[in-house]
C-alpha positions, 0 to 999 in steps of 0.5 A: 627128445632123448638120446635115441634121437641124438646123432653120431656126427657131432656137427648134427647135434647142434640143432637136433634137440631144441631143448639143448642150446648147444649151437656154436656161439651159445651163451656160457650162462646156458652151460649148467642147464645143458649139463643138467639136461644131458644128465637127465637124458643119460639117466633116462637112457639108463632106465630104458636099457636097464629094465625100468620099463614095464609094458601095458596094453591089453590082450596081445597088444603091448605098449612101452613108454620110454623115458627117452622118448622114441620118435623114430624107429631105426637100427640100434634102438634097443630096450629092456622091458619087464613084461606085465602079462603073458601072451596068448597069441602072436604079440605086437609092441607099440613103443612111444606111439610109433605104431604096433609092430610084430613082437617076435623071437630073435629068428623072426618066428612068432611067439607061441602062447605063453612064451612071453611070461609075466614079470620076466625081462625081455630085451627088444631090438628094432629090426629094420628089414622086417619092421618088427621088434625082435627079442634076443634074450629069450631066444639066446638063453633057452629057445624052448619052453620051461616044460621042455627044458625040464624034461630029463635026458633032453638037453636044450641044445637037442631041442633047438636042433630038433626044432630047426630040423623040423622047419626045414622045407616049410613043414612042422610035424606036430607029433614031434612037438608034443601033440597028444592023440586020442585023449580028451583030457589033452584038449587044452594042450592040443589047442594051444600047441596047434595054434602056436605052431601055426603062428610059428610057421607064419613067422617063417613066411608060411608053410605046413603044420602036419598032424595025423591021428585023432586030436581033441581040442577045447577051442578053435584052431585059429589060422589067421595067417597068410600061406599057412596050412594045417594038413593031415595025411592023404584021403580016400573018398567013397562015391555017393557017400560024402565020406572021406577017410582022412588021417587027421580027425579033429574032435571038439570038446566044447562049442567053438562058436562065439556070441551072436552080434549084428554081423553074425546072426549065428555067432562067429567062430568054428572048430577050424577058422581061417581068417584075416585078423581084426584090427583090435587084435593088433592094437590099432588100424591095419592095412585094408588087405586080406590074408592070402593063401593057406587053409586046411587040407585033408582034415576031418572034423566031427561035431561031437554033439557040441560044436554048432559050426565046424569050418569058418572062412572069413575074408581070405583070398586064394585059400584051400579047403579040403575037409570032411565035416560031420554033424554040426549041432544046428548051424552049418557045417561050413560058413564062408563069410566076409564079416570084417568088412567096414568094421575092421578092414575098412573096405570090401574083403571078398573071399576069392580064388579059393580052392574048395573041396568040401564034403559034409554029413548032416544026418545023425542027432542034432546034425539032421537039422544043420545046413551043409555049406553057407556062402555069405557076406555083407553088402560090400563083400562076398564070396566071388570069382571062385572057379573051383567049388566042389561040395557034396552033402548028405543032409536031412532037414537042413539045406545042402547049400545056402547062397547069400551074397555069392556071385560069379562062382562055378559050383559043383553040388552033389546033394543027398537028402536022406529019409523023409527030410525037408531040406532043399538041395540049395537056396539062393536067397537074400542076406540076413539083416535089415537093408541087406542086398541079394548078390546071389547072381551070375553063378554057374551051378552044376547040380546033382540032387534028389531034392529041388532047389529054390531061387528067391525072388523079390518077395523076400523081406529085405531083398532089393534084387532077385537072385539070378543064375548065369546057368544051372546044369542039372544031372537029369540022368539021376533025376535031379528036379528043376529048381523052384523060382520066386517072383522076379528070380531068373535061372538059366536052366540049360539042359532040360525042358521044364513044364509050365502052364501058359495063360490064355487071354482072348483079345476079343470074343470068348474062348468058352469053358474048358480052354486049356494050354500046356507048355514046356520050355528050356533056356541056353547059357546065352539066354535064348528061351524056347517054349513049346505050347499045346492049346485046346479050345473045346467051346470057343466062338471065334475071336475078333483079335489076337490070342495072348499066350503066356510065356514061361519068363518075360523077354529082355527089354531093349532087344528085337522081339521074339517070334512064335510059329505054329499050326492049327491041326484039327479044323483049319490046318492053317499056320499061326504066327505072332510076336513075343512081347511083354511076357506073351506071344500074341498070335493069329493066323498067318493070313491075318484072320483070328483063332478061337473057333470051337474045337480048335487045336494049336501047336506053337513054338516061341523063341526069344531072348532074356 
């Protein structure tokens, strides 16, 4: 132990440090040893507060080892540190293994990139109320960057006053902090500045970084904070174009997508990122919780022939995303994922309760092969319980919407496939990766499209359950086609009559050549199916048992059987009836005789539950 653990009450120091035999009645022979121990402790304290400690660690996770040995963080613990490297993002400090704590400025604001400089001295004092290390010397002496201090005619006091004034009301205007417009050569400076302003606003408890104009960046705008927004001026949207005239346009000069790994088959990263940070970024384990709130509002991102993804949202709840995304190069315009699950947060981190208003154009150049929006996740984390998801996409060969591990959402999708493209309006399919599961289920989809969607069934590799929609409502007035459903898939398309071809199987006897059936069917949101069938038997010889008529989808097990009713209209004029069971309606005449005679023509209606 050291001086940091000693007490201000002398009576308590008798046993606080086992290395010092200073209890009443101690032997006088121990006195020289006690003096030597105290001398060593004083020297250690002198070193700790006098600048003998040099930090270590990696990235933005700093480590400090004291001579005194700090075992308990409390008010009054203060050290003078020599910084071993400059920070590139929000910093964290771990003193003597007491755990990584935010390392912030004197007012609690997060350090901008480069604020901590290599070989500089920094006084840190533990702040109990915020559980953070605060540095007073940096803030007290300059509170601004070296570049700002050197600007002629702009005293330090003016800079401090301007910065404080900008942050009133939870808003920072990026142009007043040096954001450069319409200049590709300023891409690096703009990226560093915008990320630093987001971090600064996070240190103030949340708010908005406001910017307008065209801004070039050479890497991601990485919003990894709760309640922090990057916002541009208000926007106008043109009907049926998916284009929005936003006053803030972000243009990347490089691809912002990272390397491919097991959890990111297309690579992590995008031009705009909103995410929960990984534990490696803060130097140790973090609480299993998502960031809450924040996002991007009224921002336009152009792929510029280099960026493969324009927006990524990872494990955030209550986020807001009102953006226009134009021509990513090959991946997708927007990707919602829960990739930190299991490896970083330690438990499921669904993207939930988001306010999503996305418009995307995947048309020109390599953008013609990109998807619009992908809603994904992992087995235990997904995109779920989002009741306001509005997506409008112009696309060619990519799909407007991919759903993989997305459930219990209400989605309004408008899809415009241009030219001779091959992309689907949507695909609900299995997640990528061995052993993954399909959680694209219980969604409600309002669809207006000129190309069909596809709901994947059990035949897909790696899928353990089929995709299921609670309800699909088609914009039939604009000619939206019915979705195609794979084997085992189930979608309740509630507002259209779909065409299908019923099977006919004779229970006894023969139907003869040329027996045909045509059908139409619909389904309500509550799961009630109605099928209408027309049957013609031109060469029948009469059956000795039931005629089994195939239904469009199987009935649900464990409920009261459905019923089929109808009439033969060409020969006998008799009523027909039957039970719907096992995917067929098994019909006969109402008087107990059987159908199937030559020239017979039957009209049938069947109703049942799914």
